[in-house]
N, C-alpha and C positions, 0 to 999 in steps of 0.2 A: 235455542233456533238462528237458525243465523240462515243470515241472507243475502246474496251476489248479484250487483248489476252489470256487465261488459256496456263498451263503449257503446255497443248500438241496441242495450237496452234491454236485454233475454238478460231473462226471470230467472234466479231459479234459487231453493234452501235443500234443507239437509238441517236434523235433529241429530245431540251428540250429549253424551251423559260426562259429567266431568266434577272428580273428586279434586279439591284442596288440603294437600297434610301438610302446617303450620308446625315448626318446629314448638318443645314442649313451654318455654319462656312467652308463646304467645299466643295471644284468643287469636281468633276469629272475630271478634267485638272491638279487640284494641285495632286492628285496621281499619277499621266502617266506622270510626265514632271522629276521628281529627276532622275539621271542619278545617277551607279553607278561607280566604278575603279573599277577597275581587281581584289585585293581584296577585294572588296564585300561592301566598303565605299562609301558613298551617297556624289555627291560632292556639293549637296549644303549646307552649311557650314549659315544661317539663323538664329538655333535656335540653344538654353542653352547647351553650354559643346562639339558643333559641332568638334571646333577646338583644344580644349584637347581631345578629342578619334582621330581625323586625326596625332595630335602629338603621343599620345600614337602611335597608328598605323607603323609610318614612325620608332616608337622607338623601337619598335619590327621584325619592317620589318626590321632595321637597326644590332639587334642584330643576327634574326635566319641567315643571310648574314651570320656575322663574325665569328658564325661556325662553317658554317663550312670550318675554316678553323683551328678547333678546333686538336690538337692532338687527339689519344686515350685516353690518361690519362684524358682531359679535359671532352670529352664525356659521358665518365665511368662516375663521380660524380656526373654531369648533371645528367643523365641516377638514379642514386643509389638514387641521392636526392628529383627524383618526377620532377625536376623543370622541364624536355624537356614535359611530358606531363599540369602540368601550364600553358606554352606559348603554346599552343595549344592548350589551354580551351579559356586562353586569348582571341588571333585571334577570334575565329568564337563565343564570345561570346559579346569586342568588335563590331566587325561586328552587333549582331541582337542587344545592345544599340542604337548603331548610325539608326540598324530601326525602334525602338518602342521612339525613340528624336522625328526623322528625321519625325513618321508617327502614328505610333502606338498608341502615346497616342493620336495625337487629336477626336481619337470614341470615345473617355472616356467622357464621357455630365457631370456626376459633379465636378467641378468645385475641391476641397477641396479632393479630389479621383484623379484628373488626378496630383493637384499639389504635394499630398505626391510620388504619383508615381516615376514621375517625380525629387522627392528631392532623393526620393529611388538608382535610378538610376545612378544621377551623384556619389552618394555617392559611390557605387559601381565602375565607372570610377575612383575616386583617392585612391578606395581602392587596385585596381588592378596596378595602377602604383606606387605604392610606392615597385611594386611587379616585374617590367619591368627588369632586370641587365639589364647591359652596359657593363659589361665585368664579365666575371668567372677564375679565376688563379689559380695554384698549386704551388704553395710559397715549397714545396718540402714534398716528396714520399718516401715512399719503400714497400717492397712489401718480406714472408716470409713465409713457409713454419712451424708450427712449432703441434710437437707429444707425446710432453712431460708438463706436472704439473710442475709448476716453484711454486705455493704454496701446502703452506700442505696439503695435503685431505682425513685425517683425521679428519680434525677439519675444512674443506669443509661443509662435508658429515652431521660431527654436525650440525656446523648451520643449514646447510640445510634442515636436519631430525627433529630438534626442534621446524620452523615454521612449519611443517607439523604437529607437535600434534603429532608426533612417536618418541612414548620412548625407544629409546638404552642403555643397558648398555653396557659396554666397551665391554666386547667377541661381542656383535653382534656387535656395532659398527665397529670392526675390521676385523669381519667378509664381510662388508657390503663395505668396502676399499676394501679386495681383490680381490672383484666382479666385482665393480667400475675397478678397475683400470686395470682388466682384459679384459674388452669393448671398452680400448677406441681403444684395436690395430683393431677395426671395420673403426673407424672415425679419417678422415683424415680432415685439417684445410686448408686452403691455404685463407694467411691474407692481406691485399693493404690496406696503411694506406695514404693520405695525408693530406697537410695543404693548408686548401684550400680560397681564397677570393676574398668573391664577394661584386662587387659595383652597385654600384645601382642611380641614380640621385643624388640624399642630403646624402645617405650614406650607410655602406660599413657593409658587416658582416665577421670573421676571425671564421672560427674555424678549426678543430680534423678531416676527417673522416672517418669512420672504415666500411672494406665490409669482411665481412670474409665470400667462399663459404665453405660448410660445406657436406662432403658426407657420408654419409652411407651407411659402407658395409652390406650385406646379412641384411639389414630390415626387420625385422622379424614381423613389424605392431604390436609392440606391444600396447596395450592402455597407460601406466605407462612411456611408454617410453618418457625421457626429455633432453633438449637442458640447462645445465646449462653457464652463461656468467659470469667470477669473471673477477668484473674490484678492482683490490688491488688501497688503497685510494693516494699514493704517482700518480697512471697516474691520477687519476680527484679530486685533495683537495673538490670540490664541488660536489658530484653525482647529485645536480636537475640541474645540467651544462651537463649532458648527454642524451640526446634525441634520442632514439631506433625508428629508420624509419617502423618496426615489432611492431605485440600486444607482452605483457610479463608481465610476474609477478613481480613485486619489491618484493626478498623474506629480504635484510637488507642495502640496496645503496651500494653493493659492489657485490650482487648475484645479478643475472638474471633468471627468467625459463621463456625456453618457448618452443613450445611445434612443432614438422617439419613441422603441416601447417603453422604455424606465419611465417615464412621465407617465401621468397623474393625472388623469383627464381630459391633456394635455395643457398636465401646469410640471412645473420646477416647482417643487416648495425645498425648504430647508428655515433652520434656524439657529438665533448663533445667540449663547448665554448674555443673559443682563441687556439695561435696553442702550443701545446704539439708536444715536439722530438719523431719522429714516433718512436723510438727503445722504446720506455718506452711501445708500445704496446706488447714488448714482453716476456713484468711478464705478462700479460689477460694470463686467464682460458678459453677455452671452451671445455662443459666435454657432452657426454653421460653417462646418468644416466635413469636408471630402476630401479624397485622395484624387489627384492629377496626374497624366499621364509627367515623366520627369525626361526634360530632354534632355539629350548626349553634350554633354560640356568637356571640354579638350581636363589641360591638369591650370590650375585661376597659379600658383603657385609652388615656392620650391623653396629647401632651403642645405645653407650655407653652415660649414661646422668649416671655421676655420683655425687646426692646429696649431697655430703660431702663437693666440692668446689661449691658448686651455689652460695656462696656468695662472693670468689673470682670470678669467671666467671664475674657477675653483676660486678664487678667494671672491668673486666676490657675491657667489652658491654659498659661503659661506657666513660671509657674515647678513644676509639678508636671510637666513637657518637663522643666525644667532640671536637678529631681532628679531621676525618671528615667536624664535622660542620665550625671549624673554617679556614681549606682549600676550604670549600667551601665562605667563607665571604673575604678571603685573596682571590679570586680569581673574587667573582663579585667586588672587588674593583678595585681592578689593571684592571679588563675591561675596569672599568668608568673612570680610570684615563688616559690609553690608550687611550681614546672615543673622547674624552676629546681637547687632543691632536694632533687627526688625524683632528676633526671639524676646525681648525684652516688652514686642507691647504685650496687655491687654487680652487684646484680641486673637495674636495667633500666636501666644500661650497656650487660650482655650482651644485651635487649630490645633493644632498641635497632641495635647492631649482629646480630642476627639475623632484621629485619627488612629490614635492608638487604644482607643476602647472598641473604635469600630472594628480594627485588625482581628480581634480580641477574638470580639461577637462573630468575623468571617469563619475563624478556625475551628468556634465552637460549634456553626453551620446556626448561631442566632439571627437571621439572615431581619428581622424583622426592628430586631434592637438595632443593629445593626443598620443601617435604613433613615431607625432616625433618626442614631449622631453622623451622617449625611449631610438630610433636615437640615441641620441647623449649623452643622461647616456649609451648605450655601447660604444660609443666610447670615453666614458672617463674612462670610469671604467677600462681598460686594463691600466691605469696609476697610479692609487696608489695603497697604502699601505695594502700589502697581508695581514696582520692580519685586519686591516678594510675593506679589500671585505666579506671577514666570516662574520663581525658585520652587513653592509647595505644588503648581498645579498637576504636574506629573502624577506625585503625591495620590492625591483627591481623585485623582483621571483613578488612578487604580482599582480605589475602594468602589466605584461608577462598575463599572465595570465590569469584578464579582459580581457585585449586585445584580444587573440587570443582565450576566449569563445564565446569575439564580428562578430571575422572575426570566428571560424565554426558556430556562428547560421546564418551571411550573408548567408552564403554556403549552407548548410541546406535550406534557405529559394530558394536558386538559385537554389536547389537542386526539389524542392516539384516544384516550376514551371516552369520547364525547364518539369518536368513530366506532368501536368496537361497541357502540350500543343504538350505537345507527342515530343518534340524536345527530344530523346532519346540520341542522341552522344553526346549532348549536357551531360543531366543529368550524361547518362557515367564517362564524362572527368570529371563535379564536384564530380560524389561520389566516386573516386578515389585520384580525391585532398583530401577530407576532412578526407578520409582509412588515407591518412600522414601526417594531418597535429591535425588530430584530440588526437592521442596522446603523445602530445604536452601539455595537457588538463590534475590538478590532477584528479588520478584516478576514483572518485566519478561520475568527467562530461565525462570520455572515458565510463564507464556503460553508463549512459542517453544518449551520441550523438549513442550507438549501441542499445541502446534498437529503440531508437528512428528509425535508418540506416539502421545498418547492417543485424537487427536477423533476419526479415523475408521477408529483400530484392531480387530484384529479378533480379540484377545485379552484385550477386556471380559468 
């Protein structure tokens, strides 16, 4: 019997008979005898992957219990990093995978399709296993409120306006600098910096987390209004080690542009690889920027070419070009000599070997093994020479990007699957997970993910 109630408590019922036809290899009793634990996990351990899923659920529940005793700084770091949302998703996803492997895949009649589905689910379980933490530690922290500007505001605005194809003469740049300086009184920034260590089963991550709470007084909703984050090179030697949790536009690897809509609950959040002294982030600047009308001005300078001195000028230019070329050759040669010395270091040799293995595994589409090699590289990398780090970082970064692209691809696949099966809660969690993680990709791939997932999504 089917009973229905509407919002006005009107009631109606109807009776229907129905029959279930099971495939020949499945009996009704086999679909009804499986019991579930209170966590939604099946007690049946007679299918591939059952033990792994049971252990993962146990690890996850152990961490969730442990998390309850965390202090406010640890919990805030987990929220800023999106870890709490990830764990909620993993909990539901593992229960769903458990159900799929134990029961649902048996309804797939085509054997190759069934085996492919099982392989995909088991790979997903392995991937989840690499992302369930066992501990989150705050090694050091600092908190400050800053309303002054450390850098040269005029230089910052000169770089920014040129990146936007705006041509300003010295007088116009000075006027803009004065106008931007005057609106900073409407902008307040409260910054929290934490050195965070996250431990997983076989690896760990160490980074510095920066969370800035921004408040704009007298917000005019001006469409030209932007937020600029300036991170000096002394704070992060390698700009690619900076990962923002917010959408942004990279202006020149030290200036990053945001709109107010890009903020997460009014926060600007990013991480920098490795432990950096929290006090160093007092050198960063966060600016409120908006466009102002440019006053018309006359010609401020002119150029005169003295033809009588053209031969002398040509000689000067030739000498300068030779000097520059000589310095370039010297720089390349000295870099190669240093690299030859660094390559003799055991840790550097190990990193090169791991990079080679990771590349081979990526080419074979063995992403789980490649991620293990990458995690080994990350553990050794902080211990090698600083100059060597700069030389090999780009190659390590290529491996990370390949792995991140695969992770995002899997998430998109899971998202579309959840949507097609009307698992809306799962779809929403996966959507938020993609939203956080796709920002680690290069800009051109971020754009592809945006077009595919976010542009017309109903999850906004």
